[in-house]
C-alpha positions in Angstrom: 135.2 81.5 117.3 134.4 80.0 113.8 131.0 79.0 115.2 130.1 82.6 116.3 128.2 83.4 113.1 126.0 80.4 113.6 125.3 81.1 117.2 124.3 84.8 116.7 122.5 84.4 113.4 119.3 86.5 113.5 120.4 88.3 116.8 118.8 91.6 117.6 118.9 93.9 120.6 121.6 95.4 122.8 123.9 94.0 125.4 126.4 96.3 127.2 127.9 98.7 124.6 127.0 96.6 121.6 123.8 96.4 119.5 123.1 93.4 117.2 121.2 93.9 114.0 121.0 92.6 110.5 120.5 93.8 106.9 120.3 92.2 103.5 124.1 91.5 103.7 123.8 89.6 107.0 124.2 90.0 110.7 126.4 92.7 112.2 127.3 94.5 115.5 127.6 98.2 116.1 128.3 100.5 119.0 125.2 101.2 121.1 124.0 104.8 121.0 121.5 106.6 123.1 118.9 108.4 120.9 118.4 112.1 121.5 115.0 113.7 121.9 115.1 117.1 120.1 111.4 117.6 120.8 111.0 119.2 117.4 107.8 120.8 116.1 107.0 117.6 114.1 107.5 115.4 117.2 105.2 117.6 119.3 102.5 117.5 116.6 102.6 113.7 116.4 102.6 113.3 120.2 99.6 115.7 120.3 97.8 113.6 117.7 98.4 110.3 119.5 97.3 111.9 122.8 94.1 113.1 121.1 93.4 109.7 119.5 94.1 107.9 122.8 91.5 110.1 124.5 89.0 109.5 121.6 89.5 105.7 122.1 88.6 106.0 125.8 85.9 108.7 125.6 84.4 109.0 122.2 84.2 105.5 121.0 81.4 103.2 122.1 82.3 99.8 123.7 80.8 98.2 120.5 83.3 100.2 118.4 86.2 99.3 120.6 85.1 95.6 120.5 85.1 95.8 116.7 88.6 97.2 116.5 89.8 94.5 118.9 88.2 91.8 116.8 89.9 93.3 113.7 93.3 93.1 115.6 92.6 89.5 116.6 91.8 88.4 113.0 94.5 90.4 111.1 98.2 89.8 111.4 101.0 92.3 110.5 104.7 91.9 109.9 106.9 93.4 112.6 110.4 94.9 112.3 112.0 91.4 112.6 109.8 90.0 109.8 107.6 88.0 112.2 103.8 87.8 111.9 102.2 89.4 115.0 98.7 90.6 116.1 98.2 94.2 117.2 95.5 95.3 119.6 92.5 97.1 118.3 93.8 100.2 120.1 97.1 100.0 118.1 95.2 99.6 114.8 93.0 102.5 115.7 96.0 104.8 116.4 98.1 103.7 113.4 95.3 104.2 111.0 93.9 107.4 112.4 97.2 109.1 112.9 97.6 109.1 109.1 94.0 110.2 108.7 94.4 113.2 111.0 97.8 114.2 109.5 96.3 113.9 106.0 93.3 116.1 107.0 90.6 113.6 106.4 87.8 112.5 108.8 88.7 110.4 111.8 87.6 106.7 111.4 85.8 105.5 114.5 83.9 102.6 112.9 86.0 99.5 112.9 86.8 97.7 109.6 84.6 94.7 108.9 86.8 93.2 106.2 89.5 91.3 108.0 92.6 92.0 105.9 95.0 94.9 105.8 94.7 97.6 103.2 96.1 96.5 99.9 99.6 97.9 99.0 100.5 99.3 95.5 103.6 97.4 94.4 103.6 99.3 91.2 104.4 102.6 93.0 107.5 104.2 91.6 109.2 107.5 92.5 111.5 109.9 90.7 113.0 113.0 92.2 114.7 116.1 90.7 117.2 118.5 92.2 115.8 121.3 90.0 112.3 121.0 91.2 113.0 119.5 94.7 109.9 117.4 94.1 109.1 113.7 94.2 107.0 112.4 91.3 105.0 109.4 92.4 103.6 107.0 89.8 100.9 104.7 91.0 98.0 102.5 89.9 95.2 104.9 89.7 92.7 102.1 88.9 92.9 100.8 92.5 89.7 101.1 94.6 91.2 103.6 97.2 91.5 106.3 94.5 87.6 106.5 94.3 87.1 106.6 98.1 86.5 109.8 100.0 88.7 109.6 103.1 91.2 107.2 101.6 94.8 108.4 101.2 98.2 107.3 100.1 100.9 108.5 102.4 104.3 109.2 100.8 107.5 109.3 102.8 111.1 109.8 101.8 114.4 108.8 103.4 117.1 111.2 104.2 119.2 111.4 101.0 122.5 109.4 101.0 125.7 109.9 99.0 126.0 108.0 95.7 128.6 105.6 97.1 126.6 104.6 100.1 125.3 101.1 100.0 122.9 101.2 102.9 120.4 104.0 103.1 119.4 104.9 106.7 115.8 104.2 107.6 115.2 107.8 108.6 111.9 108.7 106.9 110.0 111.9 106.9 106.4 112.3 105.5 106.5 114.2 102.2 102.7 114.4 101.7 99.5 112.7 100.8 97.6 111.7 97.7 93.9 111.7 98.5 91.2 109.5 97.1 88.0 111.2 95.9 84.8 109.7 94.4 84.1 112.8 92.3 87.6 113.4 91.0 89.9 110.5 91.7 93.7 111.2 91.6 95.6 110.4 88.4 99.1 109.1 88.1 101.7 110.6 88.5 101.4 113.1 91.3 104.1 115.6 92.5 104.9 116.2 96.1 107.6 118.5 97.6 110.6 116.6 98.9 110.9 116.8 102.7 114.7 117.0 102.5 116.9 119.1 100.2 118.3 116.9 97.5 121.3 117.1 95.2 121.8 115.3 91.8 123.3 111.8 92.3 122.0 111.2 95.8 120.0 108.1 96.6 116.7 108.0 98.4 114.0 105.6 99.3 110.4 106.5 98.6 107.8 104.7 100.9 104.1 104.5 100.4 101.2 103.3 102.6 97.5 103.3 101.7 94.8 104.0 104.2 91.4 102.8 103.0 88.2 104.8 103.9 87.1 101.9 106.2 90.2 102.2 108.4 92.4 99.4 106.9 96.0 100.5 106.6 98.4 98.7 104.2 101.9 97.7 105.0 104.7 99.9 103.6 105.8 99.5 99.9 109.0 101.1 98.7 111.0 102.2 95.6 114.6 103.4 95.4 115.4 106.5 93.4 118.5 108.4 92.3 118.2 112.2 92.3 118.1 113.6 88.7 119.4 117.0 87.7 
């Protein structure tokens, strides 16, 4: 059995009643659970948006536009949940970008990106959060190009708060809000957004950002950890 760690290194997936996964401390097993479907208002909204975008892809977009999104998917790689580089279809890129656009209340982006890279992340993003205000204060680089673009947004999400002694914060994120770019009046750092979960001093959270450029390019996620202040 001393070779078991070598044999299962990097394992992922479920077998019988066990699920294999890994975090920064290494590989581990846990009991397999069956997720529930509460069919909440938020879930219904997201499903409705994806259904509308799927219909738009099939009906509203021209074949030239669909070809352009497919070309973008062929040329641009993304990192999946296992850290591997993969290529998404143009359809998937269209949905993942426009789902954020629709939720943020900006115009749908039907024209495909012509720059074959993902949107640029903002690795300087930092979040603080207060029990008194129940708000997340997001500091970011307000000199980046997206800030001056109409239709560009930074989506901010927050994890469910964890107790101070918890080492691993569950990856259960909820969208907190959006910081919108604007050519006439670009956003300035920092910006405050209402926390999507109630927080108490000392709890730990993860703040996650994603930037959608006006041309439809969506960045990968970038994160910052924060401890709730008084």
